C-alpha positions in Angstrom: -90.7 61.3 -92.1 -87.9 58.8 -91.7 -87.1 57.0 -95.0 -84.0 54.9 -94.2 -83.8 51.0 -94.0 -82.1 49.4 -91.2 -81.4 45.8 -90.0 -80.1 45.5 -86.4 -78.8 48.3 -84.3 -77.8 51.5 -86.0 -74.6 53.3 -85.1 -74.7 56.0 -82.6 -73.5 58.5 -85.2 -76.3 57.7 -87.5 -78.9 58.0 -84.8 -77.6 61.5 -83.9 -77.4 62.7 -87.6 -81.0 61.6 -88.2 -82.1 64.0 -85.6 -79.9 66.8 -86.8 -77.7 66.6 -83.6 -74.4 66.4 -85.5 -72.5 69.2 -87.1 -70.7 68.2 -90.4 -67.1 69.2 -90.3 -65.3 69.1 -93.7 -61.8 69.1 -92.1 -59.8 69.2 -95.4 -60.3 68.8 -99.2 -57.0 66.9 -99.4 -57.3 63.4 -100.7 -54.7 61.5 -102.8 -57.5 59.4 -104.4 -59.7 60.3 -107.4 -62.9 58.2 -107.0 -65.1 58.8 -110.0 -68.1 58.9 -107.8 -66.8 61.4 -105.3 -69.5 64.2 -104.9 -67.3 66.8 -103.3 -67.4 70.2 -104.8 -64.4 70.9 -107.1 -64.0 74.2 -105.2 -63.1 72.2 -102.1 -61.5 69.0 -103.4 -57.8 69.0 -103.3 -57.7 72.2 -101.3 -56.7 72.4 -97.6 -59.9 74.2 -96.4 -62.2 73.7 -93.5 -65.9 74.1 -93.3 -68.5 73.6 -90.5 -72.0 73.0 -91.8 -70.9 74.8 -95.0 -69.4 77.7 -93.1 -65.9 78.4 -94.1 -63.5 78.5 -90.8 -59.9 79.3 -90.5 -59.1 77.5 -87.3 -60.1 74.7 -84.8 -61.2 77.4 -82.4 -63.5 79.0 -85.0 -64.9 75.6 -85.8 -65.9 75.0 -82.3 -67.7 78.4 -82.3 -69.8 77.5 -85.3 -70.7 74.1 -83.7 -72.1 76.0 -80.9 -74.5 77.9 -83.2 -76.1 74.5 -84.2 -76.7 73.2 -80.7 -74.9 70.1 -81.8 -74.3 67.0 -79.6 -71.7 65.6 -81.8 -69.7 66.0 -85.1 -69.2 64.1 -88.2 -65.6 64.7 -89.6 -65.3 64.2 -93.3 -63.3 65.6 -96.4 -61.4 65.0 -98.7 -60.0 62.5 -96.2 -59.4 63.2 -92.5 -56.6 60.7 -92.5 -54.4 63.2 -94.5 -54.5 65.5 -91.5 -54.7 63.3 -88.4 -53.1 65.8 -86.1 -55.8 68.3 -87.0 -58.5 65.8 -86.4 -57.2 65.1 -82.8 -56.8 68.9 -82.0 -60.4 69.3 -83.1 -61.6 66.4 -81.3 -59.9 67.6 -78.1 -61.3 71.0 -78.5 -64.8 69.8 -79.0 -64.7 67.4 -76.0 -63.2 70.2 -73.8 -65.9 72.7 -74.7 -69.0 70.3 -74.9 -68.1 67.4 -72.5 -67.0 63.8 -72.9 -70.4 62.7 -74.2 -70.0 64.8 -77.3 -69.8 62.1 -79.9 -67.3 62.4 -82.9 -67.1 60.0 -85.8 -64.6 60.3 -88.8 -64.7 59.0 -92.4 -61.7 57.6 -94.2 -60.9 55.6 -97.2 -59.0 52.5 -96.3 -56.4 53.3 -98.9 -55.5 56.4 -97.0 -54.8 54.6 -93.7 -51.1 54.2 -92.9 -49.0 53.7 -89.7 -48.8 57.4 -88.9 -52.5 58.2 -89.5 -53.7 55.2 -87.6 -51.4 55.7 -84.8 -52.4 59.3 -84.3 -56.1 58.7 -84.6 -56.0 55.6 -82.3 -54.4 57.8 -79.7 -57.0 60.6 -79.9 -60.5 61.2 -78.8 -62.6 60.4 -81.7 -65.3 57.8 -80.8 -66.1 56.1 -84.1 -64.2 55.5 -87.4 -66.0 54.7 -90.6 -64.0 52.9 -93.2 -64.7 53.4 -96.9 -63.6 50.5 -99.3 -65.0 48.9 -102.4 -63.0 45.7 -102.8 -61.8 42.6 -100.9 -58.2 43.2 -102.1 -58.3 46.6 -100.4 -59.6 45.1 -97.2 -56.9 42.4 -97.1 -54.1 44.8 -97.9 -55.1 47.2 -95.1 -56.7 44.8 -92.7 -53.9 45.5 -90.1 -54.9 49.1 -89.8 -58.6 48.4 -89.2 -57.5 45.8 -86.6 -55.4 48.4 -84.9 -58.2 51.0 -84.7 -60.6 48.5 -83.2 -57.9 47.3 -80.7 -57.5 50.9 -79.5 -61.1 51.0 -78.3 -62.6 53.0 -81.2 -65.9 51.8 -82.6 -65.2 50.8 -86.2 -67.8 50.6 -89.0 -67.8 50.4 -92.7 -69.5 53.1 -94.8 -69.7 52.4 -98.6 -71.4 53.9 -101.5 -74.1 51.7 -103.2 -72.4 51.2 -106.6 -74.6 49.3 -109.0 -72.7 46.5 -110.7 -70.2 46.2 -107.8 -72.4 44.7 -105.1 -70.5 41.4 -104.7 -67.2 43.1 -104.5 -68.3 45.5 -101.8 -70.1 42.8 -99.9 -66.9 40.6 -100.0 -64.9 43.5 -98.7 -67.2 44.0 -95.8 -67.2 40.4 -94.9 -63.4 40.3 -94.9 -63.3 42.9 -92.2 -66.4 41.6 -90.2 -64.3 40.5 -87.2 -63.3 44.1 -86.3 -66.5 46.0 -87.4 -69.6 46.8 -85.4 -72.0 48.2 -88.2 -72.3 48.8 -92.0 -73.7 52.0 -93.5 -74.6 52.0 -97.1 -75.2 55.3 -98.8 -77.4 55.8 -101.9 -75.0 57.2 -104.4 -75.3 60.9 -104.6 -75.1 62.9 -107.8 -73.5 66.3 -107.9 -72.1 68.7 -110.4 -68.6 67.3 -109.4 -69.3 63.7 -110.3 -72.1 63.9 -112.8 -70.0 63.5 -116.0 -67.9 60.7 -114.5 -71.0 58.8 -113.3 -72.5 59.0 -116.8 -69.1 58.0 -118.4 -69.3 54.9 -116.1 -72.6 53.9 -117.6 -75.0 55.2 -114.7 -78.1 57.2 -115.2 -79.5 59.7 -112.9 -82.8 59.5 -110.9 -83.4 62.8 -109.1 -80.3 63.5 -106.9 -79.1 59.9 -106.9 -77.9 57.3 -109.3 -80.7 55.0 -110.6 -80.5 51.5 -109.3 -78.3 52.6 -106.3 -81.1 51.8 -103.7 -81.5 48.4 -105.3 -77.7 47.9 -105.2 -77.7 48.8 -101.4 -80.3 46.2 -100.7 -78.4 43.6 -102.5 -75.2 44.4 -100.6 -77.2 44.2 -97.3 -78.5 40.7 -98.3 -74.9 39.4 -98.5 -73.5 40.5 -95.2 -74.6 39.6 -91.7 -73.5 42.7 -89.8 -76.1 45.2 -88.7 -76.8 47.3 -91.8 -78.2 50.8 -92.3 -79.1 52.1 -95.7 -79.1 55.9 -95.8 -81.3 57.2 -98.7 -80.6 60.5 -100.4 -83.8 61.9 -99.5 -83.3 61.3 -95.8 -80.1 63.4 -95.9 -81.7 66.1 -98.0 -85.0 66.2 -96.1 -84.7 64.8 -92.6 -81.2 65.2 -91.6 -80.4 68.6 -93.0 -83.8 70.0 -92.0 -83.4 68.9 -88.5 -79.9 70.4 -88.3 -81.2 73.7 -89.7 -84.1 73.6 -87.2 -81.5 73.5 -84.3 -79.5 76.3 -85.8 -82.6 78.5 -86.3 -83.6 77.9 -82.8 -80.3 79.2 -81.5 -80.2 82.1 -83.9 -83.8 83.3 -84.1 -84.5 86.8 -82.7 -87.4 87.6 -80.3 -89.5 88.7 -83.2 -89.0 85.4 -85.3 -90.7 82.1 -85.4 -88.9 79.0 -86.3 -91.0 76.5 -88.4 -90.5 72.7 -88.2 -88.6 72.6 -91.5 -85.9 75.1 -90.3 -87.3 78.2 -92.0 -87.7 81.3 -90.0 -90.8 83.5 -90.3 -90.8 87.1 -89.4 -93.2 90.1 -89.6 -92.2 93.0 -91.8 -93.0 95.4 -89.1 -90.4 94.0 -86.7 -92.9 92.2 -84.5 -93.5 88.4 -83.9 -95.2 87.0 -87.0 -98.0 85.5 -84.9 -98.8 89.0 -83.6 -101.8 90.7 -85.4 -99.6 93.7 -85.9 -97.1 91.9 -87.8 -98.3 92.7 -91.2 -97.1 90.5 -94.1 -95.1 87.5 -92.9 -92.0 86.6 -94.8 -89.7 83.5 -94.6 -86.0 83.0 -94.7 -83.7 80.0 -94.6 -80.1 80.2 -93.1 -77.8 77.9 -95.1 -74.3 77.9 -93.9 -72.9 81.5 -94.3 -75.9 82.4 -96.6 -79.4 83.5 -95.8 -82.0 82.7 -98.5 -85.3 84.8 -98.6 -88.3 82.7 -99.5 -91.1 84.4 -101.2 
């Protein structure tokens, strides 16, 4: 089931993510900022490591090989902040386009405060298709407006992707509106809670509702009401159930053996006797779930 809320045309990157067609590439944990709401695992943040769909890789070439295993039609490059390693971003984008063709869609996330002449120059000259800018205030937008303008002028599709921070709705909406001439879409994420940001979110006065901050969805709706651009509100349960589940299904379809059956949720059924689980000779059927480099047995 599709849970998200949209007004106007959603971005190409979002459409592809929702059907599990994008691999998520954590290109580096490096980022000079310390946003209190950042959900990145402390084992990754601040470290120059690279993961593809939670599989640790050591090179661009290895990253491409993992993408193949997910039958992906595009990639979302995140971090840390990819703007800290723009040459690596371009090398990866070139390798992906070379392997999968020009239609392979690549989008990149970056905080506006990490944009500078070098990073923007490198990214603008590269083969990424879409840049998503993270920001939380009008001051940030005005101080770095030239970089967003340059990315748009280079032919990249530029969007804004922001967390729905309760209490900061007006500031975020003003930031979005300040950059509206250069922006094609807005993506607002329900604020995720993780082990990495839980204590800081509570210190900021937020309370937790499931895997998200209470009131975050309402904050997203309020932000959306104050901007005129196409808006897509991405809910936590969409990412957890729809997006990840669809990606796991694709991966399982590629990896499943002849005696295994892939369920709609991405789990893999197999018979204990080494035959297809739908075969009457299969015996007891068991389930497993491939997650990154791990494989969980479900009883």
